[in-house]
C-alpha atoms as one frame of an Amber mdcrd trajectory, in Angstrom:
protein
  10.128 -66.506 -22.170   8.608 -63.639 -20.301   9.649 -63.618 -16.645   6.092
 -62.839 -15.517   4.753 -65.992 -17.392   7.614 -68.133 -15.936   6.782 -66.962
 -12.352   3.074 -67.796 -12.994   4.073 -71.282 -14.087   6.221 -71.713 -11.058
   3.494 -70.571  -8.677   1.025 -72.915 -10.451   3.403 -75.844 -10.139   3.827
 -75.150  -6.420   0.062 -75.072  -5.905  -0.192 -78.377  -7.729   2.465 -80.043
  -5.761   1.019 -78.750  -2.466  -2.466 -80.152  -3.365  -0.906 -83.490  -4.226
   0.904 -83.542  -0.881  -2.209 -82.704   1.032  -4.260 -85.387  -0.932  -1.378
 -87.931  -0.378  -1.169 -88.617  -4.115   2.160 -90.376  -4.723   4.505 -88.790
  -7.225   4.378 -91.976  -9.287   0.610 -91.527  -9.972  -0.041 -90.490 -13.527
  -2.655 -87.716 -13.098  -3.246 -84.434 -14.911  -3.574 -81.236 -12.913  -7.276
 -81.108 -13.817  -7.768 -84.519 -12.343  -6.045 -83.528  -9.138  -8.142 -80.463
  -8.785 -11.273 -82.408  -9.451 -10.329 -84.996  -6.783  -9.632 -82.154  -4.335
 -12.918 -80.383  -5.293 -11.285 -77.088  -6.014 -10.037 -74.768  -8.730  -6.748
 -72.930  -9.165  -6.659 -70.136  -6.663  -3.195 -69.115  -5.641  -2.181 -67.380
  -8.842  -5.357 -65.431  -9.176  -5.170 -64.447  -5.520  -1.638 -63.178  -5.930
  -2.506 -61.219  -9.037  -5.495 -59.538  -7.259  -3.331 -58.622  -4.361  -0.720
 -57.122  -6.752  -3.388 -55.032  -8.494  -4.686 -53.920  -5.179  -1.204 -52.710
  -4.227  -0.746 -50.760  -7.404  -4.147 -49.160  -6.910  -3.014 -48.105  -3.529
   0.294 -46.718  -4.922  -1.691 -44.717  -7.533  -3.673 -42.965  -4.723  -0.537
 -41.514  -3.165   0.020 -37.820  -4.066   2.101 -37.348  -7.248   5.283 -36.044
  -5.439   5.463 -39.255  -3.367   4.395 -41.842  -6.055   7.766 -42.283  -7.686
   9.476 -42.906  -4.434   6.830 -45.385  -3.325   6.738 -47.292  -6.570  10.449
 -47.802  -6.729  11.060 -48.993  -3.171  10.452 -52.541  -2.085   7.343 -52.651
   0.101   8.461 -55.676   2.020  11.756 -54.045   3.220  11.510 -51.694   6.198
């Protein structure tokens, strides 16, 4: 299994679990994810939001001058 697909599934599962907690749906309730989202009146948002932020970051990295691009792309942006 591709690690990117696995991460996406984990993020989606987290979003589903959080919505069920907010809606106070017990874990014993047999509901599909679509039913939970319909009850909450929303659609999946977290994974698409993370993907757009990731793309925005890579676009930012591509605008850096070529001599700095490799160093910027290989360092972790969250570590200072």
